[in-house]
Full PDB file with SEQRES, HELIX, SHEET, SSBOND, CRYST1, ORIGX, SCALE, CONECT and MASTER records, all heavy atoms in Angstrom:
SEQRES   1 A   41  MET ILE PHE VAL VAL SER ASP GLU ILE ILE PRO GLU SER          
SEQRES   2 A   41  HIS ALA GLY PRO SER GLU GLY ARG ALA THR LEU GLY LEU          
SEQRES   3 A   41  MET LEU GLY PHE ALA LEU MET MET VAL LEU ASP VAL ALA          
SEQRES   4 A   41  LEU VAL                                                      
HELIX    1 AA1 ILE A    2  ILE A    9  1                                   8    
HELIX    2 AA2 PRO A   11  HIS A   14  5                                   4    
HELIX    3 AA3 GLY A   16  SER A   18  5                                   3    
HELIX    4 AA4 GLU A   19  ALA A   39  1                                  21    
CRYST1    1.000    1.000    1.000  90.00  90.00  90.00 P 1           1          
ORIGX1      1.000000  0.000000  0.000000        0.00000                         
ORIGX2      0.000000  1.000000  0.000000        0.00000                         
ORIGX3      0.000000  0.000000  1.000000        0.00000                         
SCALE1      1.000000  0.000000  0.000000        0.00000                         
SCALE2      0.000000  1.000000  0.000000        0.00000                         
SCALE3      0.000000  0.000000  1.000000        0.00000                         
ATOM      1  N   MET A   1     185.877 293.208  65.996  1.00  0.00           N  
ATOM      2  CA  MET A   1     185.987 294.293  66.957  1.00  0.00           C  
ATOM      3  C   MET A   1     187.083 295.280  66.537  1.00  0.00           C  
ATOM      4  O   MET A   1     186.907 296.470  66.676  1.00  0.00           O  
ATOM      5  CB  MET A   1     186.277 293.690  68.331  1.00  0.00           C  
ATOM      6  CG  MET A   1     186.265 294.680  69.420  1.00  0.00           C  
ATOM      7  SD  MET A   1     184.595 295.304  69.636  1.00  0.00           S  
ATOM      8  CE  MET A   1     184.810 296.381  70.990  1.00  0.00           C  
ATOM      9  N   ILE A   2     188.198 294.775  66.034  1.00  0.00           N  
ATOM     10  CA  ILE A   2     189.264 295.660  65.589  1.00  0.00           C  
ATOM     11  C   ILE A   2     188.803 296.520  64.427  1.00  0.00           C  
ATOM     12  O   ILE A   2     189.112 297.705  64.377  1.00  0.00           O  
ATOM     13  CB  ILE A   2     190.517 294.834  65.189  1.00  0.00           C  
ATOM     14  CG1 ILE A   2     191.133 294.201  66.432  1.00  0.00           C  
ATOM     15  CG2 ILE A   2     191.549 295.710  64.513  1.00  0.00           C  
ATOM     16  CD1 ILE A   2     192.288 293.280  66.137  1.00  0.00           C  
ATOM     17  N   PHE A   3     188.011 295.947  63.529  1.00  0.00           N  
ATOM     18  CA  PHE A   3     187.502 296.716  62.382  1.00  0.00           C  
ATOM     19  C   PHE A   3     186.617 297.868  62.877  1.00  0.00           C  
ATOM     20  O   PHE A   3     186.750 298.994  62.397  1.00  0.00           O  
ATOM     21  CB  PHE A   3     186.700 295.824  61.441  1.00  0.00           C  
ATOM     22  CG  PHE A   3     186.004 296.613  60.369  1.00  0.00           C  
ATOM     23  CD1 PHE A   3     186.707 297.077  59.279  1.00  0.00           C  
ATOM     24  CD2 PHE A   3     184.663 296.904  60.456  1.00  0.00           C  
ATOM     25  CE1 PHE A   3     186.090 297.792  58.284  1.00  0.00           C  
ATOM     26  CE2 PHE A   3     184.020 297.642  59.479  1.00  0.00           C  
ATOM     27  CZ  PHE A   3     184.738 298.093  58.397  1.00  0.00           C  
ATOM     28  N   VAL A   4     185.760 297.615  63.835  1.00  0.00           N  
ATOM     29  CA  VAL A   4     184.856 298.645  64.328  1.00  0.00           C  
ATOM     30  C   VAL A   4     185.632 299.770  64.991  1.00  0.00           C  
ATOM     31  O   VAL A   4     185.368 300.959  64.739  1.00  0.00           O  
ATOM     32  CB  VAL A   4     183.824 298.051  65.320  1.00  0.00           C  
ATOM     33  CG1 VAL A   4     183.000 299.127  65.982  1.00  0.00           C  
ATOM     34  CG2 VAL A   4     182.930 297.047  64.620  1.00  0.00           C  
ATOM     35  N   VAL A   5     186.612 299.425  65.797  1.00  0.00           N  
ATOM     36  CA  VAL A   5     187.418 300.439  66.469  1.00  0.00           C  
ATOM     37  C   VAL A   5     188.190 301.272  65.462  1.00  0.00           C  
ATOM     38  O   VAL A   5     188.207 302.504  65.511  1.00  0.00           O  
ATOM     39  CB  VAL A   5     188.359 299.784  67.491  1.00  0.00           C  
ATOM     40  CG1 VAL A   5     189.367 300.790  68.030  1.00  0.00           C  
ATOM     41  CG2 VAL A   5     187.549 299.191  68.630  1.00  0.00           C  
ATOM     42  N   SER A   6     188.832 300.618  64.499  1.00  0.00           N  
ATOM     43  CA  SER A   6     189.614 301.369  63.504  1.00  0.00           C  
ATOM     44  C   SER A   6     188.719 302.195  62.600  1.00  0.00           C  
ATOM     45  O   SER A   6     189.096 303.282  62.171  1.00  0.00           O  
ATOM     46  CB  SER A   6     190.482 300.430  62.682  1.00  0.00           C  
ATOM     47  OG  SER A   6     189.689 299.591  61.870  1.00  0.00           O  
ATOM     48  N   ASP A   7     187.528 301.709  62.302  1.00  0.00           N  
ATOM     49  CA  ASP A   7     186.617 302.457  61.462  1.00  0.00           C  
ATOM     50  C   ASP A   7     186.111 303.705  62.168  1.00  0.00           C  
ATOM     51  O   ASP A   7     185.922 304.757  61.546  1.00  0.00           O  
ATOM     52  CB  ASP A   7     185.436 301.577  61.065  1.00  0.00           C  
ATOM     53  CG  ASP A   7     184.537 302.226  60.042  1.00  0.00           C  
ATOM     54  OD1 ASP A   7     185.103 302.893  59.147  1.00  0.00           O  
ATOM     55  OD2 ASP A   7     183.312 302.059  60.109  1.00  0.00           O  
ATOM     56  N   GLU A   8     185.927 303.638  63.478  1.00  0.00           N  
ATOM     57  CA  GLU A   8     185.457 304.793  64.229  1.00  0.00           C  
ATOM     58  C   GLU A   8     186.588 305.784  64.509  1.00  0.00           C  
ATOM     59  O   GLU A   8     186.378 306.993  64.513  1.00  0.00           O  
ATOM     60  CB  GLU A   8     184.836 304.351  65.565  1.00  0.00           C  
ATOM     61  CG  GLU A   8     183.545 303.597  65.386  1.00  0.00           C  
ATOM     62  CD  GLU A   8     182.451 304.445  64.798  1.00  0.00           C  
ATOM     63  OE1 GLU A   8     182.354 305.642  65.147  1.00  0.00           O  
ATOM     64  OE2 GLU A   8     181.686 303.917  63.977  1.00  0.00           O  
ATOM     65  N   ILE A   9     187.795 305.300  64.752  1.00  0.00           N  
ATOM     66  CA  ILE A   9     188.920 306.186  65.098  1.00  0.00           C  
ATOM     67  C   ILE A   9     189.504 306.830  63.850  1.00  0.00           C  
ATOM     68  O   ILE A   9     189.810 308.012  63.852  1.00  0.00           O  
ATOM     69  CB  ILE A   9     190.002 305.401  65.863  1.00  0.00           C  
ATOM     70  CG1 ILE A   9     189.482 304.996  67.234  1.00  0.00           C  
ATOM     71  CG2 ILE A   9     191.256 306.246  66.030  1.00  0.00           C  
ATOM     72  CD1 ILE A   9     190.427 304.145  68.025  1.00  0.00           C  
ATOM     73  N   ILE A  10     189.689 306.053  62.793  1.00  0.00           N  
ATOM     74  CA  ILE A  10     190.310 306.566  61.574  1.00  0.00           C  
ATOM     75  C   ILE A  10     189.356 306.316  60.396  1.00  0.00           C  
ATOM     76  O   ILE A  10     189.574 305.397  59.602  1.00  0.00           O  
ATOM     77  CB  ILE A  10     191.664 305.884  61.310  1.00  0.00           C  
ATOM     78  CG1 ILE A  10     192.500 305.822  62.564  1.00  0.00           C  
ATOM     79  CG2 ILE A  10     192.420 306.610  60.203  1.00  0.00           C  
ATOM     80  CD1 ILE A  10     193.710 304.954  62.462  1.00  0.00           C  
ATOM     81  N   PRO A  11     188.280 307.096  60.253  1.00  0.00           N  
ATOM     82  CA  PRO A  11     187.310 306.811  59.186  1.00  0.00           C  
ATOM     83  C   PRO A  11     187.871 307.022  57.771  1.00  0.00           C  
ATOM     84  O   PRO A  11     187.402 306.382  56.839  1.00  0.00           O  
ATOM     85  CB  PRO A  11     186.180 307.787  59.468  1.00  0.00           C  
ATOM     86  CG  PRO A  11     186.735 308.841  60.343  1.00  0.00           C  
ATOM     87  CD  PRO A  11     187.895 308.210  61.082  1.00  0.00           C  
ATOM     88  N   GLU A  12     188.884 307.854  57.618  1.00  0.00           N  
ATOM     89  CA  GLU A  12     189.450 308.088  56.286  1.00  0.00           C  
ATOM     90  C   GLU A  12     190.133 306.847  55.732  1.00  0.00           C  
ATOM     91  O   GLU A  12     190.218 306.656  54.526  1.00  0.00           O  
ATOM     92  CB  GLU A  12     190.462 309.236  56.314  1.00  0.00           C  
ATOM     93  CG  GLU A  12     189.865 310.591  56.627  1.00  0.00           C  
ATOM     94  CD  GLU A  12     189.782 310.850  58.123  1.00  0.00           C  
ATOM     95  OE1 GLU A  12     190.439 310.127  58.897  1.00  0.00           O  
ATOM     96  OE2 GLU A  12     189.019 311.740  58.513  1.00  0.00           O  
ATOM     97  N   SER A  13     190.639 305.986  56.618  1.00  0.00           N  
ATOM     98  CA  SER A  13     191.329 304.777  56.152  1.00  0.00           C  
ATOM     99  C   SER A  13     190.365 303.779  55.538  1.00  0.00           C  
ATOM    100  O   SER A  13     190.784 302.917  54.777  1.00  0.00           O  
ATOM    101  CB  SER A  13     192.092 304.126  57.301  1.00  0.00           C  
ATOM    102  OG  SER A  13     191.187 303.581  58.232  1.00  0.00           O  
ATOM    103  N   HIS A  14     189.087 303.870  55.862  1.00  0.00           N  
ATOM    104  CA  HIS A  14     188.113 302.926  55.340  1.00  0.00           C  
ATOM    105  C   HIS A  14     187.259 303.529  54.232  1.00  0.00           C  
ATOM    106  O   HIS A  14     186.244 302.972  53.884  1.00  0.00           O  
ATOM    107  CB  HIS A  14     187.240 302.410  56.450  1.00  0.00           C  
ATOM    108  CG  HIS A  14     187.979 301.556  57.440  1.00  0.00           C  
ATOM    109  ND1 HIS A  14     189.179 300.991  57.179  1.00  0.00           N  
ATOM    110  CD2 HIS A  14     187.675 301.189  58.687  1.00  0.00           C  
ATOM    111  CE1 HIS A  14     189.588 300.307  58.217  1.00  0.00           C  
ATOM    112  NE2 HIS A  14     188.693 300.412  59.157  1.00  0.00           N  
ATOM    113  N   ALA A  15     187.679 304.650  53.694  1.00  0.00           N  
ATOM    114  CA  ALA A  15     186.955 305.249  52.581  1.00  0.00           C  
ATOM    115  C   ALA A  15     187.494 304.684  51.265  1.00  0.00           C  
ATOM    116  O   ALA A  15     188.707 304.656  51.052  1.00  0.00           O  
ATOM    117  CB  ALA A  15     187.126 306.764  52.603  1.00  0.00           C  
ATOM    118  N   GLY A  16     186.625 304.215  50.439  1.00  0.00           N  
ATOM    119  CA  GLY A  16     187.043 303.706  49.134  1.00  0.00           C  
ATOM    120  C   GLY A  16     187.442 302.248  49.161  1.00  0.00           C  
ATOM    121  O   GLY A  16     187.088 301.491  50.061  1.00  0.00           O  
ATOM    122  N   PRO A  17     188.244 301.836  48.190  1.00  0.00           N  
ATOM    123  CA  PRO A  17     188.565 300.415  48.021  1.00  0.00           C  
ATOM    124  C   PRO A  17     189.660 299.899  48.954  1.00  0.00           C  
ATOM    125  O   PRO A  17     189.982 298.712  48.935  1.00  0.00           O  
ATOM    126  CB  PRO A  17     189.034 300.336  46.574  1.00  0.00           C  
ATOM    127  CG  PRO A  17     189.598 301.680  46.290  1.00  0.00           C  
ATOM    128  CD  PRO A  17     188.739 302.640  47.076  1.00  0.00           C  
ATOM    129  N   SER A  18     190.276 300.761  49.771  1.00  0.00           N  
ATOM    130  CA  SER A  18     191.382 300.313  50.608  1.00  0.00           C  
ATOM    131  C   SER A  18     190.925 299.843  51.989  1.00  0.00           C  
ATOM    132  O   SER A  18     191.726 299.741  52.903  1.00  0.00           O  
ATOM    133  CB  SER A  18     192.393 301.442  50.774  1.00  0.00           C  
ATOM    134  OG  SER A  18     191.801 302.531  51.468  1.00  0.00           O  
ATOM    135  N   GLU A  19     189.668 299.528  52.143  1.00  0.00           N  
ATOM    136  CA  GLU A  19     189.136 299.145  53.448  1.00  0.00           C  
ATOM    137  C   GLU A  19     189.772 297.873  53.975  1.00  0.00           C  
ATOM    138  O   GLU A  19     190.156 297.807  55.135  1.00  0.00           O  
ATOM    139  CB  GLU A  19     187.618 298.954  53.302  1.00  0.00           C  
ATOM    140  CG  GLU A  19     186.912 298.611  54.569  1.00  0.00           C  
ATOM    141  CD  GLU A  19     185.412 298.554  54.367  1.00  0.00           C  
ATOM    142  OE1 GLU A  19     184.881 299.264  53.510  1.00  0.00           O  
ATOM    143  OE2 GLU A  19     184.791 297.772  55.083  1.00  0.00           O  
ATOM    144  N   GLY A  20     189.905 296.858  53.126  1.00  0.00           N  
ATOM    145  CA  GLY A  20     190.498 295.594  53.559  1.00  0.00           C  
ATOM    146  C   GLY A  20     191.971 295.731  53.922  1.00  0.00           C  
ATOM    147  O   GLY A  20     192.428 295.163  54.910  1.00  0.00           O  
ATOM    148  N   ARG A  21     192.683 296.498  53.133  1.00  0.00           N  
ATOM    149  CA  ARG A  21     194.129 296.684  53.421  1.00  0.00           C  
ATOM    150  C   ARG A  21     194.326 297.460  54.721  1.00  0.00           C  
ATOM    151  O   ARG A  21     195.267 297.175  55.472  1.00  0.00           O  
ATOM    152  CB  ARG A  21     194.798 297.411  52.279  1.00  0.00           C  
ATOM    153  CG  ARG A  21     194.934 296.553  51.031  1.00  0.00           C  
ATOM    154  CD  ARG A  21     195.751 297.208  49.986  1.00  0.00           C  
ATOM    155  NE  ARG A  21     195.185 298.540  49.663  1.00  0.00           N  
ATOM    156  CZ  ARG A  21     195.749 299.421  48.890  1.00  0.00           C  
ATOM    157  NH1 ARG A  21     196.885 299.161  48.325  1.00  0.00           N  
ATOM    158  NH2 ARG A  21     195.163 300.581  48.642  1.00  0.00           N  
ATOM    159  N   ALA A  22     193.474 298.443  54.989  1.00  0.00           N  
ATOM    160  CA  ALA A  22     193.593 299.221  56.226  1.00  0.00           C  
ATOM    161  C   ALA A  22     193.338 298.322  57.441  1.00  0.00           C  
ATOM    162  O   ALA A  22     194.087 298.391  58.436  1.00  0.00           O  
ATOM    163  CB  ALA A  22     192.605 300.376  56.215  1.00  0.00           C  
ATOM    164  N   THR A  23     192.338 297.479  57.376  1.00  0.00           N  
ATOM    165  CA  THR A  23     192.052 296.575  58.487  1.00  0.00           C  
ATOM    166  C   THR A  23     193.166 295.544  58.661  1.00  0.00           C  
ATOM    167  O   THR A  23     193.587 295.256  59.788  1.00  0.00           O  
ATOM    168  CB  THR A  23     190.715 295.859  58.261  1.00  0.00           C  
ATOM    169  OG1 THR A  23     189.702 296.856  58.067  1.00  0.00           O  
ATOM    170  CG2 THR A  23     190.337 295.003  59.426  1.00  0.00           C  
ATOM    171  N   LEU A  24     193.659 295.008  57.568  1.00  0.00           N  
ATOM    172  CA  LEU A  24     194.740 294.031  57.640  1.00  0.00           C  
ATOM    173  C   LEU A  24     196.006 294.665  58.223  1.00  0.00           C  
ATOM    174  O   LEU A  24     196.673 294.075  59.069  1.00  0.00           O  
ATOM    175  CB  LEU A  24     195.046 293.465  56.255  1.00  0.00           C  
ATOM    176  CG  LEU A  24     196.155 292.419  56.176  1.00  0.00           C  
ATOM    177  CD1 LEU A  24     195.768 291.194  56.980  1.00  0.00           C  
ATOM    178  CD2 LEU A  24     196.434 292.062  54.742  1.00  0.00           C  
ATOM    179  N   GLY A  25     196.330 295.870  57.801  1.00  0.00           N  
ATOM    180  CA  GLY A  25     197.484 296.574  58.334  1.00  0.00           C  
ATOM    181  C   GLY A  25     197.368 296.832  59.831  1.00  0.00           C  
ATOM    182  O   GLY A  25     198.334 296.680  60.576  1.00  0.00           O  
ATOM    183  N   LEU A  26     196.172 297.198  60.253  1.00  0.00           N  
ATOM    184  CA  LEU A  26     195.960 297.452  61.687  1.00  0.00           C  
ATOM    185  C   LEU A  26     196.107 296.158  62.479  1.00  0.00           C  
ATOM    186  O   LEU A  26     196.743 296.145  63.528  1.00  0.00           O  
ATOM    187  CB  LEU A  26     194.578 298.049  61.916  1.00  0.00           C  
ATOM    188  CG  LEU A  26     194.289 298.428  63.350  1.00  0.00           C  
ATOM    189  CD1 LEU A  26     195.028 299.724  63.670  1.00  0.00           C  
ATOM    190  CD2 LEU A  26     192.818 298.588  63.575  1.00  0.00           C  
ATOM    191  N   MET A  27     195.561 295.058  61.969  1.00  0.00           N  
ATOM    192  CA  MET A  27     195.653 293.782  62.674  1.00  0.00           C  
ATOM    193  C   MET A  27     197.093 293.284  62.719  1.00  0.00           C  
ATOM    194  O   MET A  27     197.547 292.781  63.760  1.00  0.00           O  
ATOM    195  CB  MET A  27     194.758 292.745  62.037  1.00  0.00           C  
ATOM    196  CG  MET A  27     193.293 293.027  62.238  1.00  0.00           C  
ATOM    197  SD  MET A  27     192.148 291.724  61.771  1.00  0.00           S  
ATOM    198  CE  MET A  27     192.729 291.221  60.184  1.00  0.00           C  
ATOM    199  N   LEU A  28     197.826 293.421  61.621  1.00  0.00           N  
ATOM    200  CA  LEU A  28     199.234 293.006  61.625  1.00  0.00           C  
ATOM    201  C   LEU A  28     200.071 293.867  62.561  1.00  0.00           C  
ATOM    202  O   LEU A  28     200.949 293.348  63.276  1.00  0.00           O  
ATOM    203  CB  LEU A  28     199.801 293.051  60.217  1.00  0.00           C  
ATOM    204  CG  LEU A  28     199.276 291.986  59.250  1.00  0.00           C  
ATOM    205  CD1 LEU A  28     199.824 292.234  57.857  1.00  0.00           C  
ATOM    206  CD2 LEU A  28     199.610 290.610  59.744  1.00  0.00           C  
ATOM    207  N   GLY A  29     199.821 295.142  62.572  1.00  0.00           N  
ATOM    208  CA  GLY A  29     200.541 296.033  63.485  1.00  0.00           C  
ATOM    209  C   GLY A  29     200.263 295.710  64.936  1.00  0.00           C  
ATOM    210  O   GLY A  29     201.168 295.709  65.787  1.00  0.00           O  
ATOM    211  N   PHE A  30     199.002 295.402  65.243  1.00  0.00           N  
ATOM    212  CA  PHE A  30     198.647 295.021  66.612  1.00  0.00           C  
ATOM    213  C   PHE A  30     199.308 293.714  67.013  1.00  0.00           C  
ATOM    214  O   PHE A  30     199.843 293.584  68.120  1.00  0.00           O  
ATOM    215  CB  PHE A  30     197.125 294.912  66.738  1.00  0.00           C  
ATOM    216  CG  PHE A  30     196.658 294.629  68.127  1.00  0.00           C  
ATOM    217  CD1 PHE A  30     196.609 295.627  69.066  1.00  0.00           C  
ATOM    218  CD2 PHE A  30     196.270 293.351  68.482  1.00  0.00           C  
ATOM    219  CE1 PHE A  30     196.185 295.374  70.365  1.00  0.00           C  
ATOM    220  CE2 PHE A  30     195.833 293.079  69.760  1.00  0.00           C  
ATOM    221  CZ  PHE A  30     195.789 294.095  70.702  1.00  0.00           C  
ATOM    222  N   ALA A  31     199.305 292.743  66.091  1.00  0.00           N  
ATOM    223  CA  ALA A  31     199.950 291.454  66.385  1.00  0.00           C  
ATOM    224  C   ALA A  31     201.458 291.609  66.607  1.00  0.00           C  
ATOM    225  O   ALA A  31     202.033 291.027  67.523  1.00  0.00           O  
ATOM    226  CB  ALA A  31     199.661 290.474  65.254  1.00  0.00           C  
ATOM    227  N   LEU A  32     202.086 292.442  65.774  1.00  0.00           N  
ATOM    228  CA  LEU A  32     203.520 292.689  65.941  1.00  0.00           C  
ATOM    229  C   LEU A  32     203.806 293.370  67.280  1.00  0.00           C  
ATOM    230  O   LEU A  32     204.765 293.019  67.955  1.00  0.00           O  
ATOM    231  CB  LEU A  32     204.031 293.558  64.787  1.00  0.00           C  
ATOM    232  CG  LEU A  32     205.495 293.944  64.848  1.00  0.00           C  
ATOM    233  CD1 LEU A  32     206.390 292.709  64.766  1.00  0.00           C  
ATOM    234  CD2 LEU A  32     205.823 294.933  63.762  1.00  0.00           C  
ATOM    235  N   MET A  33     202.974 294.297  67.652  1.00  0.00           N  
ATOM    236  CA  MET A  33     203.141 294.975  68.945  1.00  0.00           C  
ATOM    237  C   MET A  33     203.037 293.986  70.095  1.00  0.00           C  
ATOM    238  O   MET A  33     203.793 294.035  71.058  1.00  0.00           O  
ATOM    239  CB  MET A  33     202.082 296.071  69.102  1.00  0.00           C  
ATOM    240  CG  MET A  33     202.200 296.848  70.381  1.00  0.00           C  
ATOM    241  SD  MET A  33     200.948 298.113  70.539  1.00  0.00           S  
ATOM    242  CE  MET A  33     199.486 297.127  70.708  1.00  0.00           C  
ATOM    243  N   MET A  34     202.090 293.034  70.007  1.00  0.00           N  
ATOM    244  CA  MET A  34     201.930 292.050  71.078  1.00  0.00           C  
ATOM    245  C   MET A  34     203.125 291.095  71.146  1.00  0.00           C  
ATOM    246  O   MET A  34     203.586 290.758  72.211  1.00  0.00           O  
ATOM    247  CB  MET A  34     200.640 291.242  70.850  1.00  0.00           C  
ATOM    248  CG  MET A  34     199.382 292.016  71.089  1.00  0.00           C  
ATOM    249  SD  MET A  34     199.154 292.474  72.814  1.00  0.00           S  
ATOM    250  CE  MET A  34     199.621 294.190  72.796  1.00  0.00           C  
ATOM    251  N   VAL A  35     203.632 290.694  69.978  1.00  0.00           N  
ATOM    252  CA  VAL A  35     204.805 289.810  69.936  1.00  0.00           C  
ATOM    253  C   VAL A  35     206.016 290.503  70.560  1.00  0.00           C  
ATOM    254  O   VAL A  35     206.737 289.931  71.367  1.00  0.00           O  
ATOM    255  CB  VAL A  35     205.108 289.349  68.492  1.00  0.00           C  
ATOM    256  CG1 VAL A  35     206.453 288.691  68.394  1.00  0.00           C  
ATOM    257  CG2 VAL A  35     204.006 288.413  68.005  1.00  0.00           C  
ATOM    258  N   LEU A  36     206.227 291.748  70.185  1.00  0.00           N  
ATOM    259  CA  LEU A  36     207.369 292.487  70.742  1.00  0.00           C  
ATOM    260  C   LEU A  36     207.216 292.732  72.229  1.00  0.00           C  
ATOM    261  O   LEU A  36     208.188 292.712  72.972  1.00  0.00           O  
ATOM    262  CB  LEU A  36     207.547 293.810  70.001  1.00  0.00           C  
ATOM    263  CG  LEU A  36     208.025 293.708  68.561  1.00  0.00           C  
ATOM    264  CD1 LEU A  36     208.040 295.086  67.907  1.00  0.00           C  
ATOM    265  CD2 LEU A  36     209.404 293.067  68.504  1.00  0.00           C  
ATOM    266  N   ASP A  37     205.987 292.954  72.671  1.00  0.00           N  
ATOM    267  CA  ASP A  37     205.747 293.161  74.102  1.00  0.00           C  
ATOM    268  C   ASP A  37     206.112 291.924  74.899  1.00  0.00           C  
ATOM    269  O   ASP A  37     206.727 292.020  75.950  1.00  0.00           O  
ATOM    270  CB  ASP A  37     204.282 293.532  74.320  1.00  0.00           C  
ATOM    271  CG  ASP A  37     203.982 293.846  75.768  1.00  0.00           C  
ATOM    272  OD1 ASP A  37     204.766 294.600  76.377  1.00  0.00           O  
ATOM    273  OD2 ASP A  37     202.954 293.338  76.280  1.00  0.00           O  
ATOM    274  N   VAL A  38     205.757 290.755  74.400  1.00  0.00           N  
ATOM    275  CA  VAL A  38     206.060 289.509  75.095  1.00  0.00           C  
ATOM    276  C   VAL A  38     207.555 289.183  74.983  1.00  0.00           C  
ATOM    277  O   VAL A  38     208.174 288.739  75.948  1.00  0.00           O  
ATOM    278  CB  VAL A  38     205.200 288.369  74.512  1.00  0.00           C  
ATOM    279  CG1 VAL A  38     205.651 287.015  75.065  1.00  0.00           C  
ATOM    280  CG2 VAL A  38     203.733 288.610  74.842  1.00  0.00           C  
ATOM    281  N   ALA A  39     208.140 289.428  73.831  1.00  0.00           N  
ATOM    282  CA  ALA A  39     209.535 289.066  73.607  1.00  0.00           C  
ATOM    283  C   ALA A  39     210.519 289.964  74.354  1.00  0.00           C  
ATOM    284  O   ALA A  39     211.582 289.491  74.758  1.00  0.00           O  
ATOM    285  CB  ALA A  39     209.860 289.112  72.100  1.00  0.00           C  
ATOM    286  N   LEU A  40     210.167 291.200  74.567  1.00  0.00           N  
ATOM    287  CA  LEU A  40     211.119 292.144  75.171  1.00  0.00           C  
ATOM    288  C   LEU A  40     210.906 292.379  76.658  1.00  0.00           C  
ATOM    289  O   LEU A  40     211.561 293.232  77.230  1.00  0.00           O  
ATOM    290  CB  LEU A  40     211.047 293.476  74.418  1.00  0.00           C  
ATOM    291  CG  LEU A  40     211.437 293.405  72.930  1.00  0.00           C  
ATOM    292  CD1 LEU A  40     211.226 294.755  72.286  1.00  0.00           C  
ATOM    293  CD2 LEU A  40     212.852 292.914  72.749  1.00  0.00           C  
ATOM    294  N   VAL A  41     210.045 291.609  77.252  1.00  0.00           N  
ATOM    295  CA  VAL A  41     209.802 291.796  78.699  1.00  0.00           C  
ATOM    296  C   VAL A  41     210.682 290.888  79.507  1.00  0.00           C  
ATOM    297  O   VAL A  41     211.187 289.923  79.185  1.00  0.00           O  
ATOM    298  CB  VAL A  41     208.316 291.534  79.058  1.00  0.00           C  
ATOM    299  CG1 VAL A  41     208.098 291.477  80.543  1.00  0.00           C  
ATOM    300  CG2 VAL A  41     207.484 292.628  78.446  1.00  0.00           C  
TER     301      VAL A  41                                                      
MASTER        0    0    0    4    0    0    0    6  300    1    0    4          
END                                                                             
């Protein structure tokens, strides 16, 4: 689901060979945001 959303919102990030890195970066960023949200509340 994250891949579909990121592919539709930022199509340039999935052009060419960097598709896997773009998805991984988005997932890691989302996970970090969730950890910080829980830790800082």
